[in-house]
PAZAPA-4460 file (N, C-alpha, C; in steps of 0.05 Angstrom, whole numbers, plus 32768, in hexadecimal, padded with zeros to 4 digits):
% residues 324
    n_x    n_y    n_z   ca_x   ca_y   ca_z    c_x    c_y    c_z   seq   type   mol
   7FBA   7EE9   80A5   7FBA   7EEC   807F   7FA3   7EE9   806F     1      X     A
   7F8E   7EDF   807D   7F7A   7ECD   8066   7F6E   7EED   8057     2      X     A
   7F6C   7F01   8060   7F67   7F16   8055   7F74   7F18   8046     3      X     A
   7F8C   7F0E   803F   7FA2   7F0C   801F   7FA2   7EFC   8019     4      X     A
   7FA4   7EF7   7FFB   7FAA   7EE0   7FE8   7FCE   7EF2   7FD9     5      X     A
   7FDE   7ECE   7FE9   7FF4   7EDE   7FDA   7FFC   7ED1   7FCA     6      X     A
   8009   7EE6   7FAB   8008   7EDF   7F95   8028   7ED2   7F8A     7      X     A
   803B   7EDB   7F7F   8056   7EDF   7F82   8066   7EE5   7F8C     8      X     A
   8081   7EEA   7F8D   8098   7EFA   7F98   8099   7F09   7F82     9      X     A
   809D   7F2C   7F95   80AC   7F41   7F7B   80C5   7F3E   7F8C    10      X     A
   80D0   7F40   7FA6   80EA   7F41   7FA4   80EF   7F33   7FC9    11      X     A
   810F   7F44   7FCB   8118   7F3C   7FE0   8126   7F51   7FF0    12      X     A
   8119   7F61   800D   813C   7F6B   801A   8147   7F58   802A    13      X     A
   8155   7F6B   8040   8165   7F5E   805D   8152   7F53   8069    14      X     A
   8138   7F62   806F   8126   7F5C   8089   8113   7F50   807D    15      X     A
   8110   7F57   8063   80EE   7F53   8056   80E7   7F3E   8039    16      X     A
   80D4   7F3A   803A   80CD   7F2E   8017   80B6   7F38   8010    17      X     A
   80B7   7F3D   8003   809A   7F57   7FF2   808E   7F3B   7FD4    18      X     A
   8076   7F3D   7FD7   8061   7F2B   7FCF   804D   7F35   7FBE    19      X     A
   8049   7F35   7FA6   802D   7F3D   7FA1   8017   7F35   7FA9    20      X     A
   7FFC   7F3F   7FB5   7FE7   7F2B   7FC2   7FCF   7F3B   7FAE    21      X     A
   7FB5   7F30   7FC3   7F9C   7F36   7FB9   7F8F   7F3C   7FCF    22      X     A
   7F82   7F45   7FD6   7F6D   7F52   7FEE   7F5B   7F39   7FE8    23      X     A
   7F4E   7F27   7FFB   7F36   7F15   7FF8   7F16   7F2C   7FF3    24      X     A
   7F23   7F46   7FF8   7F0C   7F49   8005   7F01   7F60   7FED    25      X     A
   7F15   7F6E   7FE2   7F11   7F78   7FD2   7F1B   7F6E   7FAD    26      X     A
   7F2D   7F5E   7FB2   7F36   7F58   7F9B   7F49   7F6D   7F93    27      X     A
   7F53   7F7F   7F9C   7F69   7F8C   7F8E   7F84   7F82   7F99    28      X     A
   7F95   7F92   7F84   7FB1   7F7D   7F89   7FB3   7F8C   7FA4    29      X     A
   7FCD   7F85   7FAB   7FDF   7F96   7FC4   7FFD   7F87   7FBE    30      X     A
   800A   7F8E   7FCB   8025   7F8E   7FD3   802D   7F80   7FFB    31      X     A
   802E   7F61   7FF7   803A   7F6A   8018   8052   7F60   801E    32      X     A
   805C   7F6B   8030   8078   7F70   8033   8075   7F5C   804A    33      X     A
   8079   7F4B   8045   8086   7F3F   8061   80A0   7F38   8074    34      X     A
   8095   7F3F   8089   80B6   7F44   809A   80B7   7F24   80AA    35      X     A
   80CD   7F2B   80A6   80D6   7F13   80BE   80D9   7F12   80DB    36      X     A
   80CE   7F09   80EA   80D2   7F10   80FF   80EA   7EF7   8118    37      X     A
   80F4   7F01   811E   8109   7EF2   8131   8105   7EF3   814F    38      X     A
   80F4   7EDA   815C   80F0   7ED8   8179   80FD   7EEE   8180    39      X     A
   811A   7EEA   8189   812E   7EEE   819B   812A   7F11   8193    40      X     A
   8123   7F2D   8188   812B   7F3B   8179   810C   7F51   8175    41      X     A
   80EE   7F3A   816A   80DD   7F46   8166   80E5   7F56   8150    42      X     A
   80D6   7F6D   8139   80CD   7F73   812C   80E9   7F81   8128    43      X     A
   80F8   7F82   810D   8110   7F93   8110   8106   7FAE   810C    44      X     A
   811D   7FBE   811D   8118   7FE0   811D   810A   7FE8   80FE    45      X     A
   811A   7FDE   80FA   810B   7FEF   80D1   80F3   7FF0   80D5    46      X     A
   80E3   7FD1   80D4   80C4   7FD1   80D6   80BA   7FE2   80E6    47      X     A
   80C1   7FE0   80F9   80B8   7FF7   810F   80B5   800E   8107    48      X     A
   80C8   8010   80F5   80CC   802C   80F1   80BC   803A   80D9    49      X     A
   80BF   8021   80C6   80A9   8027   80AC   8093   802C   80AF    50      X     A
   8087   801A   80C1   8062   8016   80D4   8060   802F   80D6    51      X     A
   806E   8030   80EC   8061   8056   810B   8067   8068   80EA    52      X     A
   8079   8075   80DE   807B   8088   80CC   8063   807E   80B9    53      X     A
   805F   8068   80A9   804C   8066   8093   8027   8067   8094    54      X     A
   802B   8061   80A9   800E   8063   80B7   7FF9   807F   80BC    55      X     A
   8012   8091   80BB   800B   80AA   80BC   800C   80BC   80AA    56      X     A
   8015   80A7   8093   8020   80BC   807A   8006   80B3   8064    57      X     A
   7FF5   80CD   8058   7FE1   80CB   8041   7FEA   80D8   802D    58      X     A
   7FF2   80D8   8018   7FFB   80DF   8000   7FFF   80D1   7FEC    59      X     A
   7FFC   80E0   7FD9   7FF8   80D6   7FB6   8016   80CD   7FAC    60      X     A
   802C   80DA   7FB6   803F   80D4   7FAB   8052   80C3   7FC6    61      X     A
   803B   80B4   7FD7   804B   809B   7FE6   8035   8088   7FF1    62      X     A
   8052   806C   7FF2   8039   8056   7FF2   802C   8053   7FFE    63      X     A
   8013   8047   8002   7FFF   8050   800F   8002   8030   802C    64      X     A
   8002   8037   8036   7FFC   801F   8049   7FDF   8014   8057    65      X     A
   7FD4   7FFC   8048   7FBB   7FF5   8049   7FBE   7FE4   8070    66      X     A
   7FC8   7FD3   806E   7FC5   7FC6   808D   7FDE   7FBC   8096    67      X     A
   7FDF   7FB1   80AB   7FF3   7FAE   80B6   7FE3   7F8B   80C9    68      X     A
   7FF5   7F74   80BE   7FEB   7F59   80C7   8000   7F51   80D6    69      X     A
   800A   7F4C   80F2   8016   7F3B   80FA   800D   7F15   810B    70      X     A
   8025   7F0A   8108   8025   7EF4   8111   8032   7EEF   8116    71      X     A
   803F   7ED1   812A   804B   7ECB   813C   8067   7ED2   8128    72      X     A
   8069   7EC5   811B   8082   7EC0   8105   808A   7ED8   80F2    73      X     A
   8072   7EED   80EC   8076   7F06   80DD   8064   7F17   80DE    74      X     A
   8075   7F2D   80D2   8068   7F47   80D7   8061   7F58   80B5    75      X     A
   8044   7F4C   80A1   8040   7F58   808B   8039   7F6F   8093    76      X     A
   803F   7F81   807F   8035   7F94   806B   802D   7F95   8056    77      X     A
   8010   7FA5   8055   7FFD   7F9D   8042   8004   7FC1   8034    78      X     A
   800F   7FC3   801A   8009   7FD9   8011   7FF8   7FD9   7FFB    79      X     A
   7FFA   7FF1   7FE6   7FEA   7FF3   7FD5   7FFB   7FDE   7FBC    80      X     A
   7FF2   7FDE   7FA5   7FFF   7FCE   7F8D   800F   7FE3   7F7C    81      X     A
   802D   7FEC   7F78   8036   7FF7   7F62   8048   7FD4   7F50    82      X     A
   803C   7FE0   7F3D   8051   7FDA   7F20   8068   7FCF   7F1E    83      X     A
   8073   7FF3   7F29   8094   7FE1   7F25   809D   7FF6   7F38    84      X     A
   80B9   7FF8   7F30   80C5   8014   7F35   80CF   8027   7F2A    85      X     A
   80E6   803B   7F27   80EB   804E   7F1B   8109   8045   7F14    86      X     A
   811B   8027   7F1C   8135   801F   7F19   812E   8014   7EFD    87      X     A
   8120   7FFE   7EFE   810E   7FED   7EF1   8101   7FFC   7ED8    88      X     A
   80F0   800E   7EDD   80E9   801B   7EBF   8100   8027   7EBA    89      X     A
   8112   8033   7EC1   8127   8045   7EB1   8139   8036   7EA5    90      X     A
   8136   8013   7EAB   8155   7FFB   7EA6   8142   7FF1   7E82    91      X     A
   811F   7FF6   7E86   8112   7FF3   7E69   8112   800D   7E5D    92      X     A
   8112   801B   7E63   810D   8038   7E4E   8125   8043   7E4D    93      X     A
   813E   8040   7E5E   8156   804F   7E5E   814E   8070   7E62    94      X     A
   8153   8084   7E52   8155   80A1   7E5B   8130   80A1   7E4A    95      X     A
   8127   80AC   7E67   8109   80B5   7E6E   8109   80D0   7E59    96      X     A
   80F4   80D4   7E4A   80ED   80EF   7E3B   80E7   8108   7E55    97      X     A
   80E7   8124   7E4E   80EF   812D   7E62   80D0   812F   7E68    98      X     A
   80C2   8132   7E5F   80A1   813A   7E60   80A4   811C   7E85    99      X     A
   80AC   810E   7E82   80A8   80F6   7E99   80B6   80FF   7EA2   100      X     A
   80C8   8108   7EA0   80E7   810F   7EB9   80E2   8129   7ED1   101      X     A
   80D4   8131   7EB9   80C3   8150   7ECE   80AB   8143   7EE3   102      X     A
   809B   8135   7ED4   8083   8123   7EE8   808D   8114   7F03   103      X     A
   80A0   8108   7EF7   80AB   80EF   7F0D   80C1   8107   7F28   104      X     A
   80CC   8115   7F15   80DD   8126   7F29   80C6   8131   7F3B   105      X     A
   80AE   8144   7F2E   809E   814F   7F48   8095   813F   7F50   106      X     A
   8084   8126   7F4C   807C   8119   7F65   8090   8116   7F7A   107      X     A
   80A8   810B   7F73   80BA   8108   7F82   80C4   811E   7F95   108      X     A
   80BA   812E   7F87   80C6   814E   7F96   80A1   8158   7FAE   109      X     A
   808F   8142   7F9F   8082   8150   7FAD   8077   8137   7FC1   110      X     A
   8080   8122   7FC6   807D   8111   7FD9   8088   810F   7FEC   111      X     A
   80A5   8114   7FE6   80BD   812A   7FF9   80B6   813C   800D   112      X     A
   80AB   815B   7FFE   80A6   816C   800F   8088   816A   801D   113      X     A
   807A   8151   801A   8064   814B   802D   807A   813E   804C   114      X     A
   8087   812A   8045   809D   8118   8058   80A6   812C   8062   115      X     A
   80B7   8149   8060   80C4   8157   806A   80B1   816A   806F   116      X     A
   8095   8172   8069   808A   8178   8079   807D   8170   8095   117      X     A
   807B   815C   8094   8076   814D   80B2   808F   813E   80BC   118      X     A
   80B1   8151   80AE   80C0   814D   80C9   80C7   8132   80BF   119      X     A
   80CB   8121   80AD   80D0   8111   80A6   80ED   8105   8095   120      X     A
   8104   8103   8096   8115   80F3   8085   8105   80D9   8078   121      X     A
   811A   80DB   805A   8113   80BC   8057   812A   80B7   8053   122      X     A
   8140   80BF   8047   815C   80BC   8054   8164   809C   803D   123      X     A
   8154   8097   8026   8162   807A   801B   8153   807D   7FFD   124      X     A
   8153   8096   8004   814E   809F   7FD5   8158   808B   7FCA   125      X     A
   814F   8082   7FAE   815D   8070   7F9F   8145   8069   7F8D   126      X     A
   8149   8065   7F6F   8134   805C   7F62   8126   8048   7F66   127      X     A
   8139   802E   7F77   8120   801B   7F7A   810D   801F   7F91   128      X     A
   810F   803D   7F9E   80FA   8035   7FB3   80E4   804C   7FA8   129      X     A
   80E3   8052   7F96   80CE   806E   7F89   80BC   8053   7F75   130      X     A
   80B0   8054   7F7C   8092   8042   7F70   808F   804E   7F5E   131      X     A
   8082   803D   7F46   8074   804E   7F34   805A   8038   7F28   132      X     A
   8044   8042   7F26   8026   8029   7F25   8022   8034   7EFC   133      X     A
   8017   8024   7EFC   8004   802D   7EE1   8002   8041   7ED8   134      X     A
   7FFE   8051   7EE6   7FF6   8070   7ED9   8004   807B   7EE1   135      X     A
   8021   807D   7EE4   8037   8089   7EE1   803A   809A   7F07   136      X     A
   8028   8094   7F1E   802A   80A5   7F2F   8042   808C   7F3D   137      X     A
   8058   80A1   7F47   806B   809D   7F57   806E   80A5   7F6E   138      X     A
   806E   808C   7F89   8071   808C   7F96   8089   8089   7FA6   139      X     A
   8092   8095   7FC2   80A5   808E   7FD0   8095   807E   7FE7   140      X     A
   80B6   8062   7FE3   80AC   804B   7FEE   80C2   8045   8006   141      X     A
   80C3   8032   8015   80DC   801E   801E   80E1   803F   8038   142      X     A
   80D1   8036   804A   80DC   8051   805E   80E0   804D   807D   143      X     A
   80F3   8032   807A   8106   8021   8089   811B   8034   8095   144      X     A
   8124   803E   8086   8139   8055   808A   8134   806D   809D   145      X     A
   8119   8076   8090   8114   808F   8095   810E   8093   80B9   146      X     A
   810D   80A6   80B5   8109   80B1   80D9   80FF   80C7   80DE   147      X     A
   80EE   80D4   80F5   80D9   80E3   80F5   80F6   80F0   8106   148      X     A
   80FA   8110   8102   810C   811D   810B   8101   8138   811D   149      X     A
   8109   813D   8132   80EE   814E   8147   8109   816B   8140   150      X     A
   8112   816F   8137   8131   8188   812F   813C   817A   811B   151      X     A
   8143   8192   810C   815B   8194   80F9   8175   8181   80FA   152      X     A
   8177   8189   8110   8199   8182   811A   8198   8166   8125   153      X     A
   817F   815E   8121   8180   8147   8136   81A0   812A   812E   154      X     A
   81A7   8128   813E   81C1   8116   8131   81B6   80F0   8132   155      X     A
   81C0   80F1   8119   81B9   80D4   8110   81CE   80C0   8108   156      X     A
   81CC   80A9   8102   81E4   809B   80FE   81E6   80A1   80DB   157      X     A
   8200   80A7   80D2   820A   80B0   80BB   820F   8093   80A6   158      X     A
   8209   807E   80B0   81FC   8060   8097   81E5   805B   808F   159      X     A
   81DA   8075   807B   81C0   8070   8078   81B5   806D   8053   160      X     A
   81C3   807D   804C   81B8   807E   8032   81CF   806F   801C   161      X     A
   81BF   805C   800E   81CA   8057   7FF5   81E6   8063   7FE8   162      X     A
   8203   8059   7FE4   8210   8060   7FDB   8210   807C   7FC7   163      X     A
   8200   8071   7FBB   8204   8083   7F9C   81F9   809B   7FA3   164      X     A
   81E3   8098   7FB8   81D1   80AF   7FAC   81DA   80BF   7FCA   165      X     A
   81EA   80B6   7FDC   81F5   80BF   7FF8   81FE   80DB   7FF0   166      X     A
   81F9   80F7   8000   8201   8109   7FFE   821F   8110   800C   167      X     A
   822E   8123   8004   824D   8123   800A   8254   8131   801E   168      X     A
   8236   8137   802D   8242   813D   8049   8237   812B   8062   169      X     A
   8229   811B   805C   8223   80FE   8061   8243   80EC   8060   170      X     A
   8247   80EA   8044   8264   80DB   8040   827B   80E4   8050   171      X     A
   827F   80FE   8053   8295   8103   8068   8289   8109   8082   172      X     A
   8278   80F6   8091   8276   80F2   80A7   8261   80F9   80B8   173      X     A
   8249   8117   80A6   8244   8127   80B9   822A   8109   80BE   174      X     A
   821C   8115   80D8   8203   8110   80E9   81F2   8120   80EE   175      X     A
   8201   8139   80EA   81EF   814E   80EC   81DF   815A   80D3   176      X     A
   81CB   8146   80D0   81BC   8152   80B4   81A0   814E   80B4   177      X     A
   819A   8160   80A7   8171   815D   80A2   8164   815C   8087   178      X     A
   8158   8165   807F   8141   8160   8067   8152   815D   8058   179      X     A
   816F   8174   8043   817A   8175   8030   818C   815D   802E   180      X     A
   818F   8149   8043   8192   8128   8041   8183   811C   8023   181      X     A
   816F   8121   801F   8165   8114   8007   815B   8128   7FF5   182      X     A
   815F   813B   7FF6   8169   814C   7FE0   8179   8153   7FC9   183      X     A
   8194   813D   7FDD   81A7   8137   7FC6   81AB   8128   7FB6   184      X     A
   8197   8117   7FC9   8189   80F6   7FB6   8183   8103   7F99   185      X     A
   8166   810E   7F9E   8151   8113   7F87   8167   8123   7F75   186      X     A
   8173   8134   7F75   818A   8138   7F65   819C   8125   7F4F   187      X     A
   81A3   8114   7F59   81AC   80F7   7F50   8196   80E0   7F3F   188      X     A
   8182   80DD   7F52   8171   80D3   7F40   8165   80EA   7F28   189      X     A
   815A   8104   7F26   815A   8112   7F17   8171   810C   7EFA   190      X     A
   8183   810E   7F01   81A0   8107   7EF4   8195   80EF   7EDC   191      X     A
   8191   80DE   7EF1   8187   80C2   7EE0   8177   80BA   7ED8   192      X     A
   8163   80C2   7ED3   8145   80CC   7EC6   814B   80D2   7EBD   193      X     A
   8163   80ED   7EAF   816B   80FB   7E94   8179   80EC   7E85   194      X     A
   819A   80EC   7E94   81AD   80D5   7E84   81A4   80B5   7E7E   195      X     A
   8199   80B0   7E92   8193   808C   7E91   81A7   807E   7E9F   196      X     A
   81C0   808A   7EAF   81D4   807E   7EB8   81D7   808C   7ED3   197      X     A
   81E0   8083   7EE3   81E8   808F   7EFF   81F4   80A8   7F04   198      X     A
   81FA   80B3   7F15   8205   80CD   7F19   821F   80C5   7F20   199      X     A
   821F   80BB   7F36   8238   80BF   7F4F   8235   809E   7F52   200      X     A
   8241   8083   7F46   8242   8069   7F45   8255   8062   7F54   201      X     A
   825B   8068   7F6D   8278   8061   7F79   8271   8042   7F8D   202      X     A
   828E   8038   7F8B   8283   801E   7F9B   828C   8021   7FBD   203      X     A
   82A8   8037   7FB5   82A9   8047   7FD8   829E   805E   7FE6   204      X     A
   82A4   8062   7FFC   829D   8081   8005   82B8   8099   7FEA   205      X     A
   82CA   8095   7FEC   82E3   8098   7FE1   82DA   809C   7FC7   206      X     A
   82DA   808B   7FC2   82CC   807F   7F9D   82B8   8094   7F95   207      X     A
   8299   8095   7FB2   828A   80A6   7FAA   8293   80C4   7FA8   208      X     A
   82A6   80C8   7FBB   82A6   80E7   7FC7   82B9   80F2   7FA8   209      X     A
   82CE   80DD   7F9C   82E0   80ED   7F89   82C8   80EE   7F6E   210      X     A
   82BA   80DC   7F69   82AA   80DC   7F54   8294   80FB   7F52   211      X     A
   828F   80FD   7F72   8280   8119   7F7A   828F   813B   7F69   212      X     A
   82A8   8130   7F73   82BE   8148   7F77   82C9   8147   7F5D   213      X     A
   82C4   8133   7F49   82D1   8130   7F2D   82BD   8145   7F1B   214      X     A
   82A2   8140   7F21   8287   814A   7F12   8283   816A   7F21   215      X     A
   827D   816D   7F34   827D   818A   7F41   8293   819A   7F4E   216      X     A
   82AE   8187   7F49   82C0   8199   7F59   82C5   8198   7F78   217      X     A
   82E1   819E   7F7C   82E6   819A   7F95   82DA   81AB   7FAA   218      X     A
   82D0   81A7   7FBC   82B9   81BE   7FCE   82D7   81CE   7FDB   219      X     A
   82CB   81E5   7FE2   82DE   8202   7FE7   82CB   8209   8002   220      X     A
   82D8   8219   800E   82D1   822B   8022   82B7   8239   8018   221      X     A
   82BE   823F   7FFA   82A6   824F   7FED   828A   8243   7FF0   222      X     A
   829A   8221   7FE0   827B   8216   7FD4   8270   8210   7FF7   223      X     A
   827D   8208   8003   8274   81EF   801E   8288   820C   8035   224      X     A
   827A   8213   8044   828B   8221   8053   8299   8200   8071   225      X     A
   82A7   820D   8076   82B0   81F2   8099   82B7   81E2   8088   226      X     A
   82B5   81D7   8068   82C3   81BF   805D   82DC   81BA   8060   227      X     A
   82EE   81CD   8060   830E   81CC   806F   8316   81CA   807E   228      X     A
   8308   81C8   8099   8314   81B9   80B4   8301   81A1   80AF   229      X     A
   82F8   8196   80A0   82E8   8178   80A7   82FC   8164   809F   230      X     A
   82FE   8158   80BB   8310   813E   80B9   831A   8130   80AB   231      X     A
   82F8   8121   809B   82EC   810D   808C   82FF   8119   8070   232      X     A
   82FD   8134   8071   82FD   813D   8050   831F   813D   804D   233      X     A
   8324   8148   8064   834B   8151   8066   8356   812F   8060   234      X     A
   834D   8123   8061   835F   8100   806A   835C   80F6   8051   235      X     A
   8344   8101   8037   8345   80F2   801E   835D   8105   800A   236      X     A
   8368   80EF   7FF8   8372   8103   7FE6   8366   8106   7FCF   237      X     A
   8354   810B   7FCA   8350   811E   7FA6   835A   8135   7F99   238      X     A
   8374   8131   7F96   8376   813C   7F88   8381   8135   7F62   239      X     A
   8381   8118   7F62   8379   810C   7F52   8361   8112   7F38   240      X     A
   834E   812A   7F47   8332   811C   7F3E   8332   8137   7F27   241      X     A
   832A   8125   7F0D   8327   812E   7EF5   8304   8134   7EF6   242      X     A
   8305   814A   7EEF   82EB   8164   7EF6   82DF   815D   7EDF   243      X     A
   82C5   8155   7ECD   82B9   8155   7EB6   8296   815D   7EBB   244      X     A
   829D   817E   7EBD   827E   818E   7ECC   8268   817D   7EC6   245      X     A
   8254   8184   7ED6   8239   8172   7ED4   8229   817F   7EC3   246      X     A
   8237   819C   7EB6   821F   8196   7E9D   822F   8190   7E7F   247      X     A
   8244   8189   7E81   8254   8178   7E6F   8243   814F   7E69   248      X     A
   8240   8151   7E7F   8232   8135   7E89   8216   8133   7E81   249      X     A
   820E   8143   7E77   81E4   8145   7E7C   81E1   815C   7E6A   250      X     A
   81C6   8155   7E5F   81BD   8168   7E44   819C   8169   7E4F   251      X     A
   81A7   818F   7E61   8187   8186   7E63   8183   81B3   7E6A   252      X     A
   816B   81B8   7E5B   8165   81D4   7E61   8174   81E2   7E7F   253      X     A
   8179   81FA   7E6F   8184   820D   7E8A   8177   820A   7EA1   254      X     A
   8159   8208   7E9C   8153   8208   7EBD   814B   81F2   7EC9   255      X     A
   814F   81DA   7EB7   8157   81BE   7EC0   816F   81C1   7ED7   256      X     A
   8189   81CC   7EC2   819E   81C8   7ECF   81A5   81D5   7EE2   257      X     A
   818C   81E9   7EEB   8190   8201   7F00   8187   81EE   7F1C   258      X     A
   8173   81E3   7F18   8169   81CC   7F27   8172   81B7   7F2A   259      X     A
   8185   81AD   7F1F   819B   819A   7F2D   81B0   8199   7F3C   260      X     A
   81B4   81B9   7F33   81D1   81BF   7F44   81C5   81CD   7F62   261      X     A
   81AE   81D3   7F62   819D   81E3   7F70   81A0   81BD   7F8F   262      X     A
   8193   81B2   7F7D   818B   8197   7F8A   81AC   818B   7F95   263      X     A
   81C4   818C   7F8B   81D8   817D   7F84   81F1   8199   7F93   264      X     A
   81E4   81B1   7FA5   81F8   81BC   7FB2   820B   81A9   7FC8   265      X     A
   821F   81BB   7FCA   8232   81B0   7FE3   8225   81B3   8002   266      X     A
   8229   81CC   8000   8223   81D4   8017   81FC   81C7   8021   267      X     A
   81F6   81B7   8034   81DC   81B1   802C   81CD   81C3   8041   268      X     A
   81D5   81DB   804B   81C4   81F3   804C   81B4   8202   8036   269      X     A
   81C7   8206   801B   81BD   820F   8008   81AF   81F8   7FF7   270      X     A
   81A6   81DE   7FF7   81A2   81CB   7FE8   8178   81DA   7FEA   271      X     A
   817D   81D7   7FCC   8160   81DD   7FD2   8145   81CD   7FE3   272      X     A
   8135   81D6   7FEA   8119   81C3   7FFA   810C   81B3   7FE1   273      X     A
   8100   81A6   7FED   80ED   8191   7FD3   80D8   81A6   7FCF   274      X     A
   80CE   81B6   7FEB   80B7   81CB   7FE1   80C4   81D8   7FCF   275      X     A
   80D7   81F0   7FC8   80E0   8205   7FC0   80E0   81EF   7FA8   276      X     A
   80E5   81DD   7F9D   80F8   81C9   7F80   80D8   81C4   7F78   277      X     A
   80C3   81C3   7F85   80A7   81B7   7F70   80A3   81D2   7F5F   278      X     A
   80A8   81EE   7F77   80A5   8205   7F64   80BA   8215   7F5C   279      X     A
   80CE   81FD   7F4F   80E4   8210   7F3F   80DF   820E   7F1F   280      X     A
   80E2   8221   7F0D   80E2   8229   7EF9   80DF   820F   7EE5   281      X     A
   80F1   81FF   7EE9   80EF   81F1   7ED4   80D5   81D6   7ECE   282      X     A
   80C7   81DA   7EED   80AC   81D3   7EE9   808F   81E1   7EDF   283      X     A
   80A4   81F9   7ED5   808B   8216   7EC4   8076   8204   7EB2   284      X     A
   807F   81EB   7EA4   8074   81EA   7E8F   805F   81DF   7E95   285      X     A
   805B   81CE   7EB7   8043   81BC   7EBA   8027   81D7   7EC2   286      X     A
   8011   81CE   7EC3   7FF7   81E2   7EC9   8000   81E7   7EEC   287      X     A
   8001   81FA   7EEB   8001   8201   7F02   7FF0   8205   7F1A   288      X     A
   7FD5   81ED   7F17   7FC1   81EC   7F23   7FD1   81D0   7F2D   289      X     A
   7FEC   81C6   7F26   7FEA   81A4   7F36   7FFC   81B0   7F52   290      X     A
   8004   81CD   7F5A   800E   81DA   7F71   7FF9   81DE   7F81   291      X     A
   7FDC   81D2   7F77   7FC3   81D6   7F93   7FB7   81C0   7F95   292      X     A
   7FC4   81AA   7F91   7FBD   818F   7F96   7FAF   818C   7FB4   293      X     A
   7FA4   8174   7FB9   7FA4   816E   7FD5   7FBC   8165   7FD8   294      X     A
   7FC2   8157   7FE7   7FD7   8148   7FEF   7FCE   8125   7FE7   295      X     A
   7FB4   811C   7FE3   7FAB   8101   7FE3   7FA8   80FD   7FB9   296      X     A
   7FAA   811C   7FBA   7FA1   8117   7F95   7FB7   8119   7F7C   297      X     A
   7FB3   810B   7F6B   7FCD   80FC   7F5B   7FCB   8114   7F46   298      X     A
   7FE6   811A   7F3C   7FE8   8136   7F31   7FDE   8132   7F10   299      X     A
   7FE0   8118   7F11   7FCD   8117   7EEB   7FAC   8110   7EEC   300      X     A
   7F9F   8121   7F06   7F8A   812E   7F0E   7F8D   8145   7F04   301      X     A
   7FA1   814F   7EFE   7F9B   8169   7EEC   7FA1   816D   7ED1   302      X     A
   7F89   817D   7EBA   7F86   817E   7EA8   7FA5   8180   7E95   303      X     A
   7FAD   8175   7E83   7FC6   8175   7E72   7FD8   8167   7E7F   304      X     A
   7FD8   815C   7E97   7FEE   8147   7EA2   7FF3   812C   7E9A   305      X     A
   7FFD   8128   7E89   7FFF   8109   7E81   801C   8100   7E7B   306      X     A
   8021   80EE   7E7E   8036   80E3   7E73   803C   80D4   7E5C   307      X     A
   8050   80D8   7E49   8051   80DE   7E2B   805D   80BC   7E2D   308      X     A
   8071   80B9   7E13   8069   8096   7E0D   807E   8083   7E20   309      X     A
   808E   808F   7E37   809C   807C   7E47   8082   8070   7E50   310      X     A
   8069   8075   7E50   8052   8064   7E69   8054   8045   7E55   311      X     A
   8059   804B   7E41   8055   802D   7E33   8068   8012   7E3E   312      X     A
   8084   801D   7E42   808B   800F   7E66   8082   8000   7E78   313      X     A
   8072   800F   7E80   8067   800D   7E98   8057   7FEA   7EA5   314      X     A
   804A   7FEB   7E8B   803E   7FCC   7E8B   804F   7FC1   7E88   315      X     A
   8066   7FBA   7E85   8076   7FA4   7E78   808D   7FAB   7E8D   316      X     A
   809E   7FB4   7EA3   80A9   7FB8   7EAE   80BA   7FAB   7EB8   317      X     A
   80B2   7F91   7EB9   80B2   7F74   7EC1   80B9   7F65   7EB6   318      X     A
   80B1   7F72   7E99   80B6   7F5B   7E87   80CA   7F53   7E6B   319      X     A
   80DB   7F4E   7E6E   80F5   7F48   7E5D   80F5   7F4F   7E40   320      X     A
   80DF   7F48   7E2A   80D3   7F51   7E0E   80CB   7F67   7E12   321      X     A
   80CE   7F7E   7E23   80C2   7F9E   7E1E   80D5   7F9E   7E0F   322      X     A
   80D1   7FAD   7DF4   80E9   7FB5   7DE0   80F1   7FD1   7DE3   323      X     A
   80EC   7FE3   7E03   80FB   8000   7DFC   8114   7FFD   7E05   324      X     A
***
């Protein structure tokens, strides 16, 4: 760790502590994700997975892994420094203005499309895993639960996604999922950016499903072929769900509502893909050059693409005196 100066702690997770740091070579700020190594087990599989995936990913909307430092007791991943995350940003500004919602959502879909093109599922999308820097660039982070997929139908563990952003097919026991698992989470995050509140803040699996069915209606064979024979679905009692339609819970343009509904399709096969999402008419107000950028280029290099007044809070996302 001679190459880096450790500054203050930024956060702590189940297997790692993240610090702000500085490169002694360049003087640039970095984020140091210090993973504790257990002698009996070595590096946690989540850390190995994150390293193996991130070292090959080069995209403006995916956090950059600069370096890996391995000592006897720790494995440190050196990332580019990001000033905050979407969760903290939303806590400070409440509802985000629509221009900024579009820019954050487009960047999320753009980064995700790159992952999916390379056959990688993120599997843990949530606002705290979407980092934002003071330029307004949004980047996918925390790939500890991600996994490279060889074929779309590969079976994985169904305990992978934070409950509020978990799709109903996974909640109902499906382990046969593909890139669509991430798109449901995008829909939930889209709603949260516009409304300032989580869409489905369930405390248990049954509670989560009740909230989903109460908003989107109980699934049928028409909306979700095969659901009537799903054993997990049949064992739950959802008769008491009071339905408050999605369009009554949020104020969005017709194009915005269409995209939201396409992200929140019950049938995973019918959910819009990340790439298709970037081309949705909801983004027609953006300069079309945004679709022709090289992977490593920022959307803010396109003329006319800029954040509006929410940007003032990026410089104080960790400052409790921010009045926004």
